[in-house]
KEKOL-167211 format. One record per atom (N, C-alpha, C): x, y, z; residue in three letters; residue number from 1. Coordinates in steps of 0.05 Angstrom, whole numbers, plus 32768, in hexadecimal, padded with zeros to 4 digits. Atoms other than C-alpha are relative to their C-alpha. Last residue first. Example, Ala and Ser with C-alpha at 12.3 -4.5 7.8 and 13.67 -1.06 7.14 Angstrom:
BEGIN
<x=7FF0, y=7FE8, z=7FFF, rest=SER, nr=2>
<x=8111, y=7FEB, z=808F, rest=SER, nr=2>
<x=7FF1, y=8016, z=800E, rest=SER, nr=2>
<x=8012, y=7FE8, z=8000, rest=ALA, nr=1>
<x=80F6, y=7FA6, z=809C, rest=ALA, nr=1>
<x=8012, y=8018, z=8000, rest=ALA, nr=1>
This chain:
BEGIN
<x=7FEC, y=7FFA, z=7FE9, rest=ILE, nr=82>
<x=8872, y=75C5, z=7E51, rest=ILE, nr=82>
<x=800D, y=8016, z=8006, rest=ILE, nr=82>
<x=8019, y=7FF7, z=7FEC, rest=LYS, nr=81>
<x=8834, y=75C9, z=7E21, rest=LYS, nr=81>
<x=8016, y=8002, z=8017, rest=LYS, nr=81>
<x=8009, y=7FE4, z=8006, rest=ASN, nr=80>
<x=8868, y=75C3, z=7DE8, rest=ASN, nr=80>
<x=7FEC, y=800E, z=8019, rest=ASN, nr=80>
<x=7FE9, y=7FF1, z=7FFC, rest=MET, nr=79>
<x=8887, y=7588, z=7E01, rest=MET, nr=79>
<x=7FFD, y=801C, z=8000, rest=MET, nr=79>
<x=7FFE, y=7FFC, z=7FE6, rest=LEU, nr=78>
<x=8846, y=7566, z=7E06, rest=LEU, nr=78>
<x=801A, y=800F, z=8009, rest=LEU, nr=78>
<x=8018, y=7FEA, z=7FF0, rest=ASP, nr=77>
<x=8834, y=757A, z=7DC5, rest=ASP, nr=77>
<x=8006, y=7FFD, z=8018, rest=ASP, nr=77>
<x=7FFC, y=7FE5, z=8007, rest=ILE, nr=76>
<x=8879, y=755C, z=7DA7, rest=ILE, nr=76>
<x=7FEB, y=8017, z=800F, rest=ILE, nr=76>
<x=7FEC, y=7FF9, z=7FF7, rest=HIS, nr=75>
<x=8873, y=751D, z=7DC8, rest=HIS, nr=75>
<x=8005, y=801B, z=7FFF, rest=HIS, nr=75>
<x=800E, y=7FFF, z=7FDD, rest=LYS, nr=74>
<x=882D, y=750A, z=7DB5, rest=LYS, nr=74>
<x=8017, y=800E, z=8011, rest=LYS, nr=74>
<x=800E, y=7FEA, z=7FFA, rest=LYS, nr=73>
<x=8842, y=7522, z=7D6D, rest=LYS, nr=73>
<x=7FF5, y=8001, z=801B, rest=LYS, nr=73>
<x=801A, y=8003, z=8001, rest=THR, nr=72>
<x=887B, y=74ED, z=7D70, rest=THR, nr=72>
<x=7FEC, y=801B, z=8001, rest=THR, nr=72>
<x=8005, y=7FF3, z=801D, rest=ALA, nr=71>
<x=88C4, y=74FF, z=7D5A, rest=ALA, nr=71>
<x=7FE1, y=7FF8, z=8002, rest=ALA, nr=71>
<x=7FFB, y=7FE3, z=8000, rest=GLN, nr=70>
<x=88D9, y=74F2, z=7DA2, rest=GLN, nr=70>
<x=7FFA, y=800A, z=7FEA, rest=GLN, nr=70>
<x=8012, y=7FF1, z=7FF1, rest=HIS, nr=69>
<x=88B8, y=74AB, z=7DA4, rest=HIS, nr=69>
<x=8003, y=8020, z=7FFF, rest=HIS, nr=69>
<x=8017, y=8007, z=800C, rest=ARG, nr=68>
<x=88E3, y=7491, z=7D72, rest=ARG, nr=68>
<x=7FEC, y=8012, z=800D, rest=ARG, nr=68>
<x=7FF7, y=7FEB, z=8017, rest=LYS, nr=67>
<x=8925, y=74AE, z=7D92, rest=LYS, nr=67>
<x=7FDF, y=7FFC, z=7FF0, rest=LYS, nr=67>
<x=8008, y=7FE7, z=7FFE, rest=ILE, nr=66>
<x=8905, y=748E, z=7DD0, rest=ILE, nr=66>
<x=8006, y=8010, z=7FED, rest=ILE, nr=66>
<x=8011, y=7FF4, z=8013, rest=SER, nr=65>
<x=88F8, y=7447, z=7DB8, rest=SER, nr=65>
<x=8003, y=801F, z=8004, rest=SER, nr=65>
<x=7FFA, y=8001, z=801F, rest=ARG, nr=64>
<x=8931, y=7420, z=7DD6, rest=ARG, nr=64>
<x=7FF1, y=800E, z=7FEA, rest=ARG, nr=64>
<x=7FE1, y=7FF4, z=8004, rest=LYS, nr=63>
<x=8929, y=7438, z=7E20, rest=LYS, nr=63>
<x=8007, y=8002, z=7FE3, rest=LYS, nr=63>
<x=7FE3, y=800C, z=8000, rest=THR, nr=62>
<x=88E3, y=7424, z=7E1D, rest=THR, nr=62>
<x=8013, y=8011, z=7FF8, rest=THR, nr=62>
<x=7FFD, y=8013, z=8018, rest=ILE, nr=61>
<x=88A7, y=7454, z=7E2D, rest=ILE, nr=61>
<x=801A, y=7FF1, z=8003, rest=ILE, nr=61>
<x=7FF0, y=8016, z=7FF7, rest=ARG, nr=60>
<x=8887, y=747A, z=7E68, rest=ARG, nr=60>
<x=8004, y=7FEE, z=7FE6, rest=ARG, nr=60>
<x=8007, y=8018, z=800B, rest=CYS, nr=59>
<x=886E, y=74BD, z=7E4E, rest=CYS, nr=59>
<x=8013, y=7FEC, z=800B, rest=CYS, nr=59>
<x=800E, y=800B, z=7FEF, rest=GLY, nr=58>
<x=887C, y=74FA, z=7E78, rest=GLY, nr=58>
<x=7FF4, y=7FE7, z=7FFF, rest=GLY, nr=58>
<x=801C, y=7FF5, z=8005, rest=CYS, nr=57>
<x=8896, y=752F, z=7E43, rest=CYS, nr=57>
<x=7FEF, y=7FF1, z=8017, rest=CYS, nr=57>
<x=8001, y=7FE2, z=7FFC, rest=GLU, nr=56>
<x=88DF, y=7523, z=7E58, rest=GLU, nr=56>
<x=7FE3, y=800E, z=8002, rest=GLU, nr=56>
<x=7FF1, y=7FF1, z=8016, rest=CYS, nr=55>
<x=88DA, y=74D4, z=7E4D, rest=CYS, nr=55>
<x=7FF9, y=8020, z=800F, rest=CYS, nr=55>
<x=8012, y=7FEE, z=7FFE, rest=ILE, nr=54>
<x=88CC, y=74A6, z=7E8A, rest=ILE, nr=54>
<x=800B, y=8015, z=7FEB, rest=ILE, nr=54>
<x=7FF9, y=7FEA, z=7FF8, rest=MET, nr=53>
<x=88F3, y=7468, z=7E80, rest=MET, nr=53>
<x=7FEA, y=8016, z=7FFC, rest=MET, nr=53>
<x=8012, y=7FE6, z=8006, rest=CYS, nr=52>
<x=88E5, y=7421, z=7E72, rest=CYS, nr=52>
<x=800C, y=8016, z=800C, rest=CYS, nr=52>
<x=7FFD, y=7FE8, z=7FEE, rest=GLU, nr=51>
<x=8910, y=73E2, z=7E6E, rest=GLU, nr=51>
<x=7FF5, y=801B, z=7FF7, rest=GLU, nr=51>
<x=801A, y=7FF8, z=7FF6, rest=LYS, nr=50>
<x=88EC, y=73AB, z=7E42, rest=LYS, nr=50>
<x=800B, y=801C, z=8014, rest=LYS, nr=50>
<x=8011, y=7FF7, z=8014, rest=LYS, nr=49>
<x=8926, y=73A0, z=7E0D, rest=LYS, nr=49>
<x=7FE3, y=8010, z=8012, rest=LYS, nr=49>
<x=7FF3, y=7FE7, z=800A, rest=LYS, nr=48>
<x=895B, y=7398, z=7E43, rest=LYS, nr=48>
<x=7FE8, y=8010, z=7FEA, rest=LYS, nr=48>
<x=8002, y=7FEC, z=7FEE, rest=GLU, nr=47>
<x=8935, y=7362, z=7E65, rest=GLU, nr=47>
<x=8007, y=801E, z=7FF8, rest=GLU, nr=47>
<x=801B, y=7FF8, z=7FFD, rest=LYS, nr=46>
<x=8930, y=733D, z=7E25, rest=LYS, nr=46>
<x=7FF7, y=8011, z=8018, rest=LYS, nr=46>
<x=800B, y=7FF4, z=801C, rest=LEU, nr=45>
<x=8977, y=7343, z=7E18, rest=LEU, nr=45>
<x=7FE9, y=800A, z=8003, rest=LEU, nr=45>
<x=7FF2, y=7FE5, z=7FFB, rest=ARG, nr=44>
<x=898A, y=732C, z=7E5E, rest=ARG, nr=44>
<x=7FF9, y=8014, z=7FEB, rest=ARG, nr=44>
<x=800B, y=7FF7, z=7FE8, rest=GLU, nr=43>
<x=895E, y=72EA, z=7E55, rest=GLU, nr=43>
<x=8006, y=8021, z=8009, rest=GLU, nr=43>
<x=801A, y=7FF9, z=8006, rest=LYS, nr=42>
<x=897A, y=72DC, z=7E11, rest=LYS, nr=42>
<x=7FF0, y=800D, z=8018, rest=LYS, nr=42>
<x=800B, y=7FE9, z=7FF2, rest=ASN, nr=41>
<x=89C1, y=72E2, z=7E23, rest=ASN, nr=41>
<x=7FE6, y=8008, z=7FFC, rest=ASN, nr=41>
<x=7FF3, y=7FFE, z=7FE6, rest=LYS, nr=40>
<x=89DC, y=72A1, z=7E11, rest=LYS, nr=40>
<x=7FF5, y=8017, z=8011, rest=LYS, nr=40>
<x=800F, y=8014, z=7FF7, rest=GLU, nr=39>
<x=89A7, y=729A, z=7DD1, rest=GLU, nr=39>
<x=800D, y=8007, z=8023, rest=GLU, nr=39>
<x=8017, y=7FF9, z=7FFB, rest=ARG, nr=38>
<x=89BE, y=72E3, z=7DBB, rest=ARG, nr=38>
<x=7FEF, y=7FE3, z=8011, rest=ARG, nr=38>
<x=7FFE, y=7FE7, z=7FEC, rest=TYR, nr=37>
<x=8A09, y=72D5, z=7DC5, rest=TYR, nr=37>
<x=7FDB, y=800A, z=8006, rest=TYR, nr=37>
<x=7FFF, y=800C, z=7FE7, rest=THR, nr=36>
<x=89FC, y=728F, z=7D9E, rest=THR, nr=36>
<x=8003, y=8013, z=8018, rest=THR, nr=36>
<x=8013, y=8011, z=7FF9, rest=ARG, nr=35>
<x=89DE, y=72B2, z=7D63, rest=ARG, nr=35>
<x=8003, y=7FF5, z=801C, rest=ARG, nr=35>
<x=8015, y=7FEE, z=7FF9, rest=GLU, nr=34>
<x=8A0E, y=72EC, z=7D60, rest=GLU, nr=34>
<x=7FED, y=7FED, z=800A, rest=GLU, nr=34>
<x=7FF3, y=7FF6, z=7FE7, rest=TYR, nr=33>
<x=8A4E, y=72B9, z=7D61, rest=TYR, nr=33>
<x=7FE3, y=800F, z=8006, rest=TYR, nr=33>
<x=8007, y=8018, z=7FEC, rest=GLU, nr=32>
<x=8A24, y=7294, z=7D29, rest=GLU, nr=32>
<x=800F, y=800D, z=8019, rest=GLU, nr=32>
<x=8020, y=8002, z=8000, rest=LYS, nr=31>
<x=8A1A, y=72D2, z=7CFA, rest=LYS, nr=31>
<x=7FFB, y=7FE7, z=801D, rest=LYS, nr=31>
<x=800A, y=7FED, z=7FF3, rest=ILE, nr=30>
<x=8A67, y=72E5, z=7D08, rest=ILE, nr=30>
<x=7FE0, y=7FF9, z=8006, rest=ILE, nr=30>
<x=7FF5, y=7FFC, z=7FEA, rest=LYS, nr=29>
<x=8A80, y=72A4, z=7CF0, rest=LYS, nr=29>
<x=7FF5, y=8015, z=8017, rest=LYS, nr=29>
<x=8011, y=8018, z=7FF3, rest=ASP, nr=28>
<x=8A54, y=729F, z=7CB9, rest=ASP, nr=28>
<x=8003, y=8004, z=801B, rest=ASP, nr=28>
<x=801D, y=7FF9, z=8000, rest=ILE, nr=27>
<x=8A66, y=72E6, z=7C9E, rest=ILE, nr=27>
<x=7FF4, y=7FE9, z=8012, rest=ILE, nr=27>
<x=800B, y=800E, z=7FE6, rest=ASN, nr=26>
<x=8AB0, y=72DA, z=7CA7, rest=ASN, nr=26>
<x=7FE7, y=8005, z=800C, rest=ASN, nr=26>
<x=7FED, y=801D, z=8002, rest=LYS, nr=25>
<x=8ACF, y=72ED, z=7C62, rest=LYS, nr=25>
<x=7FF4, y=7FF4, z=8019, rest=LYS, nr=25>
<x=800C, y=800F, z=8018, rest=GLU, nr=24>
<x=8A97, y=7328, z=7C5B, rest=GLU, nr=24>
<x=8012, y=7FE5, z=8001, rest=GLU, nr=24>
<x=8018, y=8009, z=7FFA, rest=ARG, nr=23>
<x=8AA3, y=7343, z=7CA1, rest=ARG, nr=23>
<x=7FFC, y=7FED, z=7FE8, rest=ARG, nr=23>
<x=8000, y=8016, z=7FED, rest=PHE, nr=22>
<x=8AF0, y=7342, z=7C9A, rest=PHE, nr=22>
<x=7FE8, y=7FF5, z=8000, rest=PHE, nr=22>
<x=7FF1, y=801A, z=800F, rest=ALA, nr=21>
<x=8AED, y=7362, z=7C53, rest=ALA, nr=21>
<x=7FFC, y=7FEA, z=801B, rest=ALA, nr=21>
<x=8012, y=800A, z=8015, rest=GLN, nr=20>
<x=8ABE, y=739B, z=7C70, rest=GLN, nr=20>
<x=8009, y=7FE3, z=7FF9, rest=GLN, nr=20>
<x=801B, y=800B, z=7FF1, rest=LYS, nr=19>
<x=8AEB, y=73A4, z=7CAD, rest=LYS, nr=19>
<x=7FE6, y=7FEF, z=7FF1, rest=LYS, nr=19>
<x=7FFA, y=8018, z=7FEC, rest=LYS, nr=18>
<x=8B26, y=73AB, z=7C84, rest=LYS, nr=18>
<x=7FEB, y=7FF1, z=800B, rest=LYS, nr=18>
<x=8003, y=8010, z=8011, rest=VAL, nr=17>
<x=8B02, y=73E0, z=7C58, rest=VAL, nr=17>
<x=8008, y=7FDD, z=800C, rest=VAL, nr=17>
<x=801E, y=8003, z=8005, rest=LYS, nr=16>
<x=8AEE, y=7408, z=7C95, rest=LYS, nr=16>
<x=8001, y=7FEB, z=7FEB, rest=LYS, nr=16>
<x=8008, y=800F, z=7FE4, rest=ILE, nr=15>
<x=8B37, y=7407, z=7CB3, rest=ILE, nr=15>
<x=7FE8, y=7FF4, z=7FF8, rest=ILE, nr=15>
<x=7FED, y=8019, z=8000, rest=GLU, nr=14>
<x=8B56, y=741C, z=7C70, rest=GLU, nr=14>
<x=7FF2, y=7FED, z=8011, rest=GLU, nr=14>
<x=8011, y=800A, z=8012, rest=ASP, nr=13>
<x=8B1C, y=7454, z=7C6D, rest=ASP, nr=13>
<x=800F, y=7FE5, z=7FFB, rest=ASP, nr=13>
<x=801D, y=8008, z=7FF7, rest=LYS, nr=12>
<x=8B31, y=7467, z=7CB1, rest=LYS, nr=12>
<x=7FF8, y=7FF3, z=7FE9, rest=LYS, nr=12>
<x=8000, y=8018, z=7FEC, rest=LYS, nr=11>
<x=8B7B, y=7466, z=7CA3, rest=LYS, nr=11>
<x=7FE6, y=7FF9, z=8006, rest=LYS, nr=11>
<x=7FFD, y=801C, z=800B, rest=GLN, nr=10>
<x=8B73, y=7490, z=7C68, rest=GLN, nr=10>
<x=7FFC, y=7FEA, z=800E, rest=GLN, nr=10>
<x=801B, y=8008, z=8012, rest=LEU, nr=9>
<x=8B45, y=74C4, z=7C8E, rest=LEU, nr=9>
<x=800E, y=7FE4, z=7FF0, rest=LEU, nr=9>
<x=8013, y=8011, z=7FEE, rest=GLN, nr=8>
<x=8B80, y=74C6, z=7CC1, rest=GLN, nr=8>
<x=7FE6, y=7FF4, z=7FEC, rest=GLN, nr=8>
<x=7FF6, y=8019, z=7FF1, rest=THR, nr=7>
<x=8BBA, y=74CF, z=7C90, rest=THR, nr=7>
<x=7FEA, y=7FF7, z=8011, rest=THR, nr=7>
<x=8000, y=8010, z=8019, rest=ASN, nr=6>
<x=8B91, y=7507, z=7C6B, rest=ASN, nr=6>
<x=8007, y=7FE6, z=8007, rest=ASN, nr=6>
<x=801C, y=7FFF, z=8001, rest=GLU, nr=5>
<x=8B86, y=752E, z=7CB0, rest=GLU, nr=5>
<x=7FFA, y=7FE9, z=7FE7, rest=GLU, nr=5>
<x=8003, y=8014, z=7FE8, rest=LYS, nr=4>
<x=8BD3, y=7521, z=7CBE, rest=LYS, nr=4>
<x=7FE1, y=7FFC, z=7FFC, rest=LYS, nr=4>
<x=7FF5, y=8019, z=8004, rest=ASN, nr=3>
<x=8BE1, y=7544, z=7C79, rest=ASN, nr=3>
<x=7FF5, y=7FEC, z=8012, rest=ASN, nr=3>
<x=8010, y=800A, z=8018, rest=ARG, nr=2>
<x=8BB0, y=757E, z=7C81, rest=ARG, nr=2>
<x=800A, y=7FE0, z=7FF9, rest=ARG, nr=2>
<x=8015, y=800B, z=7FF6, rest=MET, nr=1>
<x=8BD6, y=758D, z=7CC3, rest=MET, nr=1>
<x=7FE9, y=7FF3, z=7FEC, rest=MET, nr=1>
């Protein structure tokens, strides 16, 4: 079993190194792709940022800030009251 685990860890490390090397080698292409993607999907990304939800404590927040909200004193106090 240990040999299999070691092999899996080695493969994982090899893949990580290959990905890093690819990114370093193609950084300009990757940045250009990301830039064009954001331009093409500007409206969709803007709408996704605005998505709201109701937290379990009852506050209305954006979906992307849920973790930050859950760490606030306001959220903790409201959850203790419930």
